[in-house]
PyMOL commands that place a pseudoatom at each C-alpha (Angstrom):
pseudoatom trace, name=CA, resn=MET, resi=1, chain=A, elem=C, hetatm=0, pos=[-9.156, -21.186, -12.443]
pseudoatom trace, name=CA, resn=SER, resi=2, chain=A, elem=C, hetatm=0, pos=[-6.672, -23.105, -10.311]
pseudoatom trace, name=CA, resn=ALA, resi=3, chain=A, elem=C, hetatm=0, pos=[-7.019, -26.804, -9.650]
pseudoatom trace, name=CA, resn=SER, resi=4, chain=A, elem=C, hetatm=0, pos=[-7.853, -27.594, -6.060]
pseudoatom trace, name=CA, resn=CYS, resi=5, chain=A, elem=C, hetatm=0, pos=[-5.577, -29.498, -3.694]
pseudoatom trace, name=CA, resn=ASP, resi=6, chain=A, elem=C, hetatm=0, pos=[-6.586, -31.774, -0.856]
pseudoatom trace, name=CA, resn=VAL, resi=7, chain=A, elem=C, hetatm=0, pos=[-4.948, -30.431, 2.296]
pseudoatom trace, name=CA, resn=VAL, resi=8, chain=A, elem=C, hetatm=0, pos=[-4.269, -31.646, 5.825]
pseudoatom trace, name=CA, resn=ILE, resi=9, chain=A, elem=C, hetatm=0, pos=[-3.212, -29.479, 8.757]
pseudoatom trace, name=CA, resn=VAL, resi=10, chain=A, elem=C, hetatm=0, pos=[-1.596, -31.361, 11.629]
pseudoatom trace, name=CA, resn=GLY, resi=11, chain=A, elem=C, hetatm=0, pos=[-1.907, -29.323, 14.802]
pseudoatom trace, name=CA, resn=ALA, resi=12, chain=A, elem=C, hetatm=0, pos=[-4.979, -27.504, 13.507]
pseudoatom trace, name=CA, resn=THR, resi=13, chain=A, elem=C, hetatm=0, pos=[-6.176, -26.458, 16.972]
pseudoatom trace, name=CA, resn=GLY, resi=14, chain=A, elem=C, hetatm=0, pos=[-2.964, -24.667, 17.948]
pseudoatom trace, name=CA, resn=ILE, resi=15, chain=A, elem=C, hetatm=0, pos=[-2.059, -21.050, 17.275]
pseudoatom trace, name=CA, resn=VAL, resi=16, chain=A, elem=C, hetatm=0, pos=[0.006, -21.880, 14.180]
pseudoatom trace, name=CA, resn=GLY, resi=17, chain=A, elem=C, hetatm=0, pos=[-2.641, -24.255, 12.804]
pseudoatom trace, name=CA, resn=GLU, resi=18, chain=A, elem=C, hetatm=0, pos=[-5.348, -21.646, 13.246]
pseudoatom trace, name=CA, resn=ALA, resi=19, chain=A, elem=C, hetatm=0, pos=[-3.125, -19.049, 11.540]
pseudoatom trace, name=CA, resn=LEU, resi=20, chain=A, elem=C, hetatm=0, pos=[-2.578, -21.426, 8.593]
pseudoatom trace, name=CA, resn=LEU, resi=21, chain=A, elem=C, hetatm=0, pos=[-6.331, -21.832, 8.183]
pseudoatom trace, name=CA, resn=ALA, resi=22, chain=A, elem=C, hetatm=0, pos=[-6.803, -18.069, 8.248]
pseudoatom trace, name=CA, resn=ILE, resi=23, chain=A, elem=C, hetatm=0, pos=[-4.055, -17.508, 5.651]
pseudoatom trace, name=CA, resn=LEU, resi=24, chain=A, elem=C, hetatm=0, pos=[-5.431, -20.197, 3.326]
pseudoatom trace, name=CA, resn=GLU, resi=25, chain=A, elem=C, hetatm=0, pos=[-8.858, -18.587, 3.542]
pseudoatom trace, name=CA, resn=GLU, resi=26, chain=A, elem=C, hetatm=0, pos=[-7.612, -14.995, 3.177]
pseudoatom trace, name=CA, resn=ARG, resi=27, chain=A, elem=C, hetatm=0, pos=[-5.517, -15.878, 0.124]
pseudoatom trace, name=CA, resn=GLY, resi=28, chain=A, elem=C, hetatm=0, pos=[-8.287, -17.904, -1.512]
pseudoatom trace, name=CA, resn=PHE, resi=29, chain=A, elem=C, hetatm=0, pos=[-6.109, -21.012, -1.674]
pseudoatom trace, name=CA, resn=PRO, resi=30, chain=A, elem=C, hetatm=0, pos=[-7.914, -23.638, -3.800]
pseudoatom trace, name=CA, resn=VAL, resi=31, chain=A, elem=C, hetatm=0, pos=[-8.606, -26.242, -1.104]
pseudoatom trace, name=CA, resn=GLY, resi=32, chain=A, elem=C, hetatm=0, pos=[-10.492, -29.338, -2.242]
pseudoatom trace, name=CA, resn=GLU, resi=33, chain=A, elem=C, hetatm=0, pos=[-10.878, -31.678, 0.705]
pseudoatom trace, name=CA, resn=LEU, resi=34, chain=A, elem=C, hetatm=0, pos=[-9.647, -30.333, 4.038]
pseudoatom trace, name=CA, resn=TYR, resi=35, chain=A, elem=C, hetatm=0, pos=[-8.587, -32.526, 6.936]
pseudoatom trace, name=CA, resn=LEU, resi=36, chain=A, elem=C, hetatm=0, pos=[-7.848, -31.054, 10.341]
pseudoatom trace, name=CA, resn=LEU, resi=37, chain=A, elem=C, hetatm=0, pos=[-5.832, -33.235, 12.695]
pseudoatom trace, name=CA, resn=ALA, resi=38, chain=A, elem=C, hetatm=0, pos=[-4.832, -32.838, 16.312]
pseudoatom trace, name=CA, resn=SER, resi=39, chain=A, elem=C, hetatm=0, pos=[-4.135, -34.806, 19.456]
pseudoatom trace, name=CA, resn=ALA, resi=40, chain=A, elem=C, hetatm=0, pos=[-6.689, -37.171, 20.962]
pseudoatom trace, name=CA, resn=ARG, resi=41, chain=A, elem=C, hetatm=0, pos=[-7.465, -34.462, 23.515]
pseudoatom trace, name=CA, resn=SER, resi=42, chain=A, elem=C, hetatm=0, pos=[-8.614, -32.044, 20.779]
pseudoatom trace, name=CA, resn=ALA, resi=43, chain=A, elem=C, hetatm=0, pos=[-10.269, -34.579, 18.467]
pseudoatom trace, name=CA, resn=GLY, resi=44, chain=A, elem=C, hetatm=0, pos=[-14.021, -34.274, 18.110]
pseudoatom trace, name=CA, resn=GLY, resi=45, chain=A, elem=C, hetatm=0, pos=[-14.104, -30.491, 18.149]
pseudoatom trace, name=CA, resn=SER, resi=46, chain=A, elem=C, hetatm=0, pos=[-14.520, -28.385, 15.043]
pseudoatom trace, name=CA, resn=GLN, resi=47, chain=A, elem=C, hetatm=0, pos=[-12.948, -25.472, 13.203]
pseudoatom trace, name=CA, resn=GLU, resi=48, chain=A, elem=C, hetatm=0, pos=[-14.537, -23.186, 10.639]
pseudoatom trace, name=CA, resn=PHE, resi=49, chain=A, elem=C, hetatm=0, pos=[-13.065, -22.661, 7.173]
pseudoatom trace, name=CA, resn=LYS, resi=50, chain=A, elem=C, hetatm=0, pos=[-14.808, -20.703, 4.429]
pseudoatom trace, name=CA, resn=GLY, resi=51, chain=A, elem=C, hetatm=0, pos=[-18.113, -20.819, 6.295]
pseudoatom trace, name=CA, resn=ARG, resi=52, chain=A, elem=C, hetatm=0, pos=[-18.073, -24.574, 6.796]
pseudoatom trace, name=CA, resn=HIS, resi=53, chain=A, elem=C, hetatm=0, pos=[-17.347, -26.428, 10.033]
pseudoatom trace, name=CA, resn=TYR, resi=54, chain=A, elem=C, hetatm=0, pos=[-14.783, -29.228, 9.858]
pseudoatom trace, name=CA, resn=ARG, resi=55, chain=A, elem=C, hetatm=0, pos=[-14.466, -31.945, 12.463]
pseudoatom trace, name=CA, resn=ILE, resi=56, chain=A, elem=C, hetatm=0, pos=[-11.084, -32.263, 14.159]
pseudoatom trace, name=CA, resn=GLU, resi=57, chain=A, elem=C, hetatm=0, pos=[-9.788, -35.798, 13.699]
pseudoatom trace, name=CA, resn=GLU, resi=58, chain=A, elem=C, hetatm=0, pos=[-7.115, -37.612, 15.661]
pseudoatom trace, name=CA, resn=LEU, resi=59, chain=A, elem=C, hetatm=0, pos=[-3.716, -37.774, 13.964]
pseudoatom trace, name=CA, resn=GLY, resi=60, chain=A, elem=C, hetatm=0, pos=[-3.067, -41.464, 14.626]
pseudoatom trace, name=CA, resn=GLY, resi=61, chain=A, elem=C, hetatm=0, pos=[-3.965, -43.637, 11.661]
pseudoatom trace, name=CA, resn=PHE, resi=62, chain=A, elem=C, hetatm=0, pos=[-4.536, -40.820, 9.145]
pseudoatom trace, name=CA, resn=ASP, resi=63, chain=A, elem=C, hetatm=0, pos=[-3.588, -41.870, 5.603]
pseudoatom trace, name=CA, resn=PHE, resi=64, chain=A, elem=C, hetatm=0, pos=[-1.483, -39.038, 4.187]
pseudoatom trace, name=CA, resn=ALA, resi=65, chain=A, elem=C, hetatm=0, pos=[-1.838, -40.525, 0.684]
pseudoatom trace, name=CA, resn=ARG, resi=66, chain=A, elem=C, hetatm=0, pos=[-5.287, -38.841, 0.686]
pseudoatom trace, name=CA, resn=VAL, resi=67, chain=A, elem=C, hetatm=0, pos=[-3.785, -35.346, 0.338]
pseudoatom trace, name=CA, resn=GLN, resi=68, chain=A, elem=C, hetatm=0, pos=[-1.476, -33.428, -1.942]
pseudoatom trace, name=CA, resn=ILE, resi=69, chain=A, elem=C, hetatm=0, pos=[-0.306, -30.933, 0.708]
pseudoatom trace, name=CA, resn=ALA, resi=70, chain=A, elem=C, hetatm=0, pos=[0.372, -31.511, 4.413]
pseudoatom trace, name=CA, resn=PHE, resi=71, chain=A, elem=C, hetatm=0, pos=[1.105, -28.675, 6.827]
pseudoatom trace, name=CA, resn=PHE, resi=72, chain=A, elem=C, hetatm=0, pos=[2.671, -29.669, 10.133]
pseudoatom trace, name=CA, resn=ALA, resi=73, chain=A, elem=C, hetatm=0, pos=[2.023, -27.136, 12.889]
pseudoatom trace, name=CA, resn=ALA, resi=74, chain=A, elem=C, hetatm=0, pos=[2.924, -29.561, 15.641]
pseudoatom trace, name=CA, resn=THR, resi=75, chain=A, elem=C, hetatm=0, pos=[5.969, -30.375, 17.730]
pseudoatom trace, name=CA, resn=SER, resi=76, chain=A, elem=C, hetatm=0, pos=[9.164, -31.619, 16.127]
pseudoatom trace, name=CA, resn=ALA, resi=77, chain=A, elem=C, hetatm=0, pos=[8.616, -35.036, 17.737]
pseudoatom trace, name=CA, resn=VAL, resi=78, chain=A, elem=C, hetatm=0, pos=[5.199, -35.366, 16.084]
pseudoatom trace, name=CA, resn=SER, resi=79, chain=A, elem=C, hetatm=0, pos=[6.625, -34.251, 12.751]
pseudoatom trace, name=CA, resn=ARG, resi=80, chain=A, elem=C, hetatm=0, pos=[9.539, -36.722, 12.936]
pseudoatom trace, name=CA, resn=GLU, resi=81, chain=A, elem=C, hetatm=0, pos=[7.098, -39.541, 13.626]
pseudoatom trace, name=CA, resn=HIS, resi=82, chain=A, elem=C, hetatm=0, pos=[4.674, -38.792, 10.785]
pseudoatom trace, name=CA, resn=VAL, resi=83, chain=A, elem=C, hetatm=0, pos=[6.695, -37.132, 8.016]
pseudoatom trace, name=CA, resn=PRO, resi=84, chain=A, elem=C, hetatm=0, pos=[8.451, -39.693, 5.819]
for i in range(1, 84): cmd.bond("trace and resi %d" % i, "trace and resi %d" % (i + 1))
show_as sticks, trace
zoom trace
C-alpha cells in the first residue's frame, strides 16, 4: 500500500483544476488531506472528490508547508507569486 500525500490544487474550480481532481481520483492517487484553493470569488463553494465534498478555500494566506504536493492550475502571475 502506498503512503498518502497531502495535496493542494490551486485553481481547483477551473477546467484544469477539475481535470486534475478527476485524474487523481481515476488513478487512485493516495491523497491524504486535500486542499482546494481558488480566488476569493470562488471561495466558499465545494468540489467532490472520492465521494466527499471539499470546501473551496481562498488562496491568500494558505500555508504550503501543510502539503507534500502542490498543483498550480492557475495563471502564470498567480504561480509566480506563490511558488517559491
